C-alpha positions, 0 to 999 in steps of 0.5 A: 151306091148312095148319091145326093145333094148335101146342103151346108148351111149355118150363120155367117162365119160358122165354118161352112167353106172350111168344112167343104174344102176339107171334105173335098180335099181341095180348096174350092171355097174362099175363106177368111175370118170376116163374115159373109165371105161366101157370096155364091152357091158352090158345088163340091163333088166327093166321089167315094166307094159308097157313092157320091155326095154333092156338097153345096156351100152357101152364104151364111143365113142372117135375119137382117136384109138391109141391102140388096146384097144381103137379100141376094145372099139369103135368097141363095142360101134359101134356094139350096134348101129346096131339092137337097137330100140332106141338110148339115146345119153347122154351129159355131162352137157351143154358141146358140143365139137368136140367129140360130133359132131363126134359122131353125125355124126355116128348117122346120119346113125342110123335108129331109134329114138334118144333121147338126155339126157342132164345129170348132170343138178344138177351141174350148179346153173343157170337153165336159161342157160339151155333153150338156150343150149337146143334150140341150140342142138335141131337144130343139129339133129332131136332128138325124145325127149330132156330130161334134167336129173341127172343120179346120183340124179335120176332127170327126169328119170321117164320122160326119161323112159316114152319117151322110153316106148312110142317109143319102138315097140310093142312086148312081153317081151324077158326075164323073168320078174325077170332077170336083165342082161344076163351076168354071175356072174363071169363077174361081179366079174371081173368088181367089182375087176377092179372098186376097182382097178380104185378107189384105183390107180392114173390116168395112171395105171387103163388103163393098168389093166385088171382082169381075173377070173381063178376060180369061185367055189360055195361051199354051202354058200361060193364062192371061187374066184381066180382072176389075175390082169394083168398089162403091166409093172413091175413098175405097178405091184409094184404100184398095190401091194403097200408097204407091199401089202397094196394097194392089201389088201385094194382092196381085202377087198373092192371087197370082201364086194361088191361081197358078197352083189352082190352074196348074200353069203360069198366070199373067194377072192384070188388076184394075180398080173401078168405082160403081157407086152403090152396087151392093144395094142395087138389084140391077147392078148385082145382076150385071156383076154376076150375082144370080140365084142360079149357078 
C-alpha cells in the first residue's frame, strides 16, 4: 500500500479547497469566489484500495505580506512544504503570472515530486490552446506529471489520483479508514459561519472578519453553538448586522442548515458581532483568535 501527505498549493483562488472537497467526497474546506477564503491548514484523509492520501489544503500563497494575517497565511502555506511526500501545484486555468513564478521559486527547494494540476479547463471553449500552454509550462520546472482538471466539475480527478497513488511512498495507513479529517467539529463550525459571512458581504468586509466559537455543547440530539463574529471597525459591525439585523439573521439561518447537515443533528446557533480593532494586523490578537501555525 502507498501512504503519505499531499500538499495542495497555489495562488489565491486557484481552486484548492474545491479540489480537496471533491477528492474527499465531502465538504471540508469552505469556498467562495473571494481570494484568501482559506486561512488555516486542513487535512482531508482519503483511504482507498491502493492506500491512504492525507491531502493538506493551504491558504493561497502570495508575495505581498502587508499585514500580520498575510504573513500568517504565507507561514502556514510555507510550513506545509516541509515533510510532505507530494506537492500538487494548482494553476488557475491557463494563467501564468508573476505570482506563479514567485511560487515556483519556492518549489525549487522542495525535495519531493511536484504535480502540476491545471485547473478550470471547463472555462475555455477552445481546447487547442491548452496543448501549447502545457508544453510551455512543462519547460519551467521538472514536474513529475501535468494533469489538466476541473475541480468543480470533477474532470480528470481520477487521473490526478492515479498519479498521486503512484508517487506516494509505500506504507501502512496512518489514520483509520473511516476518518476524513483531523480537525475538531467546533473548527468546522467557525469555518461554516465564516463562509456564509463571506458570501453575504461585499469585497472589503470579509477580510476583516473572523469567527470564534465560545460554546460548543451537545445535549442529546441538539448542539448549542455560541459564536462571536469579530470585525475591526464599528462600521463593519453595522454592515454585518444589517438593517434590523437582516444580514446576521440570513447568515445564521444558512449556517445553521449547513451545520445540521455536517453534524447530522439539530443545531441552536447564537451569533454575536463584536469589534476588536486592528486584529488582522496584530500578532497577539491573531494568536488569541486561534491563528497558530500548528493544527
